[in-house]
C-alpha positions in Angstrom: 128.7 94.7 96.4 132.7 93.4 96.6 133.5 91.8 93.2 133.8 93.9 90.0 132.6 91.7 86.5 134.6 93.8 83.7 134.5 92.9 79.8 136.7 95.4 78.0 135.3 96.3 74.2 138.1 94.8 72.4 138.4 93.3 68.8 139.4 89.3 69.4 142.9 90.1 68.2 143.7 92.5 70.2 144.0 90.2 73.7 147.6 91.5 73.7 146.2 94.7 75.2 144.2 92.6 78.0 147.1 93.0 80.4 147.6 96.6 80.3 144.2 96.9 81.3 144.4 94.6 83.8 147.2 97.1 85.3 144.5 99.9 86.2 142.7 96.7 88.1 145.7 96.3 89.9 146.3 99.8 91.5 143.1 98.9 93.2 143.6 95.3 94.1 146.0 92.6 93.9 142.7 90.0 94.0 142.5 90.2 90.0 141.5 87.3 87.4 142.0 87.5 84.4 139.1 86.4 82.1 140.5 86.5 78.4 140.5 87.5 75.7 138.7 90.7 77.0 137.6 90.8 80.9 138.3 90.1 84.8 137.0 89.2 87.7 138.5 91.7 90.6 137.5 91.0 94.5 137.2 94.7 95.7 136.5 94.3 100.1 139.9 95.9 100.7 139.8 98.1 98.2 136.2 99.6 99.1 137.3 100.5 103.0 141.1 101.8 101.8 139.4 104.2 99.6 136.7 104.9 100.9 134.7 104.2 97.8 131.9 101.5 96.9 132.6 99.0 94.1 130.1 101.2 91.8 131.9 104.3 92.3 135.6 102.5 92.3 134.0 101.1 88.8 133.2 104.5 87.1 136.6 105.3 88.4 138.1 101.8 85.9 136.1 103.1 83.0 137.9 106.8 82.9 141.0 105.5 82.9 140.4 102.7 80.7 139.0 105.6 77.8 142.2 108.1 79.0 144.3 106.0 78.9 143.5 102.8 76.4 140.4 104.6 74.6 138.9 101.8 75.3 134.8 101.6 76.5 134.2 98.8 79.4 130.6 97.1 81.0 130.6 96.3 84.0 129.1 94.0 86.9 128.9 94.3 90.5 128.2 91.7 93.0 128.6 89.4 96.7 130.3 87.3 95.0 132.0 86.6 91.7 128.5 84.5 90.0 126.0 87.6 90.5 128.7 90.0 89.3 128.9 87.4 86.1 125.4 87.5 85.8 124.9 91.3 86.5 127.6 92.0 83.9 124.9 90.6 81.4 122.2 93.5 82.0 125.0 96.1 82.3 125.5 98.9 79.3 129.1 101.6 78.8 128.3 104.0 81.6 126.2 102.1 83.4 127.3 99.3 86.1 124.7 97.1 86.7 124.6 96.3 90.7 123.2 93.2 92.5 123.1 94.3 96.3 124.2 92.6 99.3 120.5 91.8 100.6 119.0 88.2 100.6 115.8 90.5 99.6 117.4 92.2 96.6 119.5 88.7 95.6 116.2 87.1 95.3 114.9 89.7 93.5 117.3 90.1 91.7 117.5 86.2 90.3 113.6 85.4 90.4 112.2 85.9 87.3 115.6 85.1 85.0 115.7 81.7 83.0 117.3 79.0 85.1 119.8 78.6 81.8 120.8 81.9 82.9 122.3 80.4 85.9 126.7 78.8 85.7 127.0 75.8 85.5 123.1 75.0 83.7 123.7 73.8 80.3 120.9 72.9 77.4 120.5 69.1 78.7 119.5 70.3 82.3 117.7 73.6 81.4 115.4 71.2 79.2 115.0 68.7 82.7 114.3 71.4 84.4 112.1 73.0 82.1 110.0 70.0 81.3 109.0 69.7 85.0 107.9 73.8 85.9 111.1 74.8 86.4 111.9 77.7 83.9 113.0 80.5 86.2 115.4 80.8 88.7 113.3 81.8 91.1 111.0 78.4 90.6 114.2 76.5 91.3 115.1 78.5 94.5 111.8 77.7 95.9 111.7 73.3 94.9 112.9 71.4 97.8 116.6 69.9 97.7 115.8 66.9 97.2 113.7 67.4 94.0 116.3 69.4 92.3 118.4 66.0 93.4 116.2 63.6 91.7 116.2 65.4 88.7 120.0 66.5 88.0 121.7 64.6 90.7 122.7 64.7 94.4 125.6 67.4 94.1 124.6 68.8 90.9 121.5 69.5 92.5 122.6 70.6 95.5 125.1 73.1 94.1 121.8 74.1 92.0 120.1 74.7 94.8 122.4 76.8 96.3 122.6 79.3 93.0 119.5 79.9 92.7 119.2 81.2 96.3 121.7 83.7 95.4 124.4 81.8 97.5 127.7 82.5 95.9 130.4 80.0 97.2 132.9 80.9 94.1 136.2 83.3 94.5 138.6 85.2 92.7 141.9 83.8 92.6 144.5 85.7 91.2 146.8 85.4 88.3 144.9 82.8 86.9 146.3 81.6 83.2 143.7 81.1 80.4 143.9 77.5 79.3 141.6 77.6 76.4 141.0 80.6 73.6 138.2 80.1 71.8 137.1 81.6 68.4 133.0 80.7 66.9 131.3 81.4 63.8 127.5 81.0 63.4 126.4 81.1 60.5 123.0 83.8 59.4 121.1 80.6 57.8 121.5 77.8 58.3 124.5 76.4 56.3 124.8 73.1 53.8 127.9 74.2 51.6 130.8 72.3 52.9 133.0 75.4 51.1 131.5 77.9 54.0 132.0 75.8 56.6 135.1 75.2 55.0 135.9 79.6 54.7 134.6 79.6 58.4 136.9 76.7 59.6 139.9 78.8 58.0 138.6 82.3 59.5 138.2 81.0 63.0 141.8 79.3 63.1 143.5 82.4 61.2 141.6 84.0 64.4 143.2 81.8 66.8 146.6 81.8 65.8 147.2 85.7 65.4 145.6 85.6 69.2 148.1 83.3 70.8 151.3 84.4 68.7 149.8 87.7 70.6 149.8 86.5 74.0 153.3 84.7 73.1 151.3 81.1 73.7 151.4 77.6 71.8 148.5 75.5 71.9 148.4 71.1 72.4 145.3 70.5 71.5 142.7 71.6 68.7 138.9 71.0 69.8 136.1 71.3 66.4 132.3 71.7 68.0 129.7 71.9 65.2 126.1 73.3 66.3 123.5 72.0 63.7 120.1 73.2 63.4 118.3 71.0 65.3 120.7 72.4 68.2 122.5 69.1 68.6 126.2 69.2 68.6 129.1 67.2 67.7 132.9 67.8 68.9 136.3 66.5 68.5 139.5 66.7 69.0 142.9 66.0 68.4 146.4 66.7 70.1 149.1 68.5 67.8 152.1 66.9 66.4 153.4 69.7 68.3 152.4 72.7 70.7 151.7 75.5 67.6 150.7 79.3 67.8 150.9 78.9 63.5 147.6 79.5 61.9 148.4 76.7 59.0 148.9 73.9 61.2 146.1 75.2 63.2 143.7 75.3 59.6 145.0 71.9 58.3 143.6 70.4 61.9 140.8 72.0 61.9 140.0 70.7 58.0 141.1 67.0 59.0 138.9 67.1 61.8 135.7 67.7 59.7 136.7 66.3 57.1 136.2 62.7 59.3 132.7 64.2 60.6 131.7 62.6 57.1 129.0 65.4 57.1 126.3 65.1 53.9 124.0 67.5 53.6 123.8 68.9 57.5 122.7 71.9 58.1 125.4 74.0 60.6 124.3 76.6 62.5 127.9 77.4 63.8 131.0 76.2 64.3 133.8 76.6 66.7 137.2 76.2 67.7 139.1 75.6 70.5 142.6 75.8 71.1 143.7 74.2 74.6 146.6 73.1 76.6 148.0 76.2 76.1 151.4 77.0 77.1 154.2 79.7 76.8 155.4 79.6 73.4 159.4 80.5 74.8 159.5 76.5 76.5 157.7 75.2 73.8 159.9 72.7 71.4 159.4 72.3 68.1 160.8 69.4 65.2 163.2 71.1 63.7 163.3 71.3 59.6 164.7 72.5 56.4 161.9 73.2 54.3 162.1 77.3 53.1 158.6 76.9 52.3 157.9 76.7 56.3 160.2 79.2 57.2 158.5 81.6 54.1 155.3 81.2 55.4 156.6 82.0 58.8 157.9 84.7 58.6 154.7 86.5 56.0 153.0 85.3 59.3 155.1 87.7 61.2 154.5 90.4 58.9 151.3 90.1 58.7 150.9 90.1 62.6 152.7 93.1 62.8 150.0 94.8 60.0 147.1 94.2 61.9 148.4 95.4 64.9 148.8 98.4 63.6 146.0 98.8 61.3 143.3 96.5 61.9 142.4 92.8 62.5 141.1 92.2 58.8 144.6 94.6 57.1 145.9 91.1 56.2 144.0 87.8 55.3 143.7 84.9 53.1 142.3 85.7 50.0 139.6 83.2 50.0 137.7 85.5 53.2 138.5 88.5 51.3 135.5 88.7 49.7 
């Protein structure tokens, strides 16, 4: 095993702690790819030889250091490549690293009985198509002729699907990759009809995105809303903001506008997702000057609220409508 996929058990609001945790990985290898808000990939090929330890042994050291220095536990998957390490992470739990051996037979056994939807790049529509033809597990997809897969999902997608199902992992760890989006999802315990509850969920998601953007000193240019319905269909809308921002009020207003534009009538909503895209450093963003004292006051209050949440937890300060 040469690749680790690590997920630190951080609350969403504490993404600002991720760089320090990534520093623990960088003590073993410079080939570290951040996966905000709480994860990372690390290529340990050189580290295994240098330290004379396996990836699993190095993972144990990482876990101890994260607990001792930051009080943060983590779950870790290990594999010969990034895809397999990510899939192993799903079976990992705190204190136990899930590792996929490098032997082809072991990789095939690891993948064989997994649902086809667990393969990277297989979305809902592709999984549905494959299952209609009895290709509902990774093992069955690997056993199918490549030409059959290409007829079902297309030439390039079929070729890549067969390679992944066969355990061929062509991915690589890209050092210092910068996240271009942040996501906040709000699922409902039951399919929700009430528009007021929809708006509360959007407010909560926008507040989270704003706090996370400010914590990492980023602004976003585009906001995307995805509404997932009871029948598993979904609607997605995107809107470019008037100016790049991390201001929660601006994000909330845009989210409300997109929601109202959908004109949902008694829609049974299963989940709402907001995604901030086109991230850029806040210091490089340009802003329209305003002499509105109310806007300035709101932004100052926002700064104070961020400091309170950083010290006392994400629920220390929140809009009154979310406190109930």
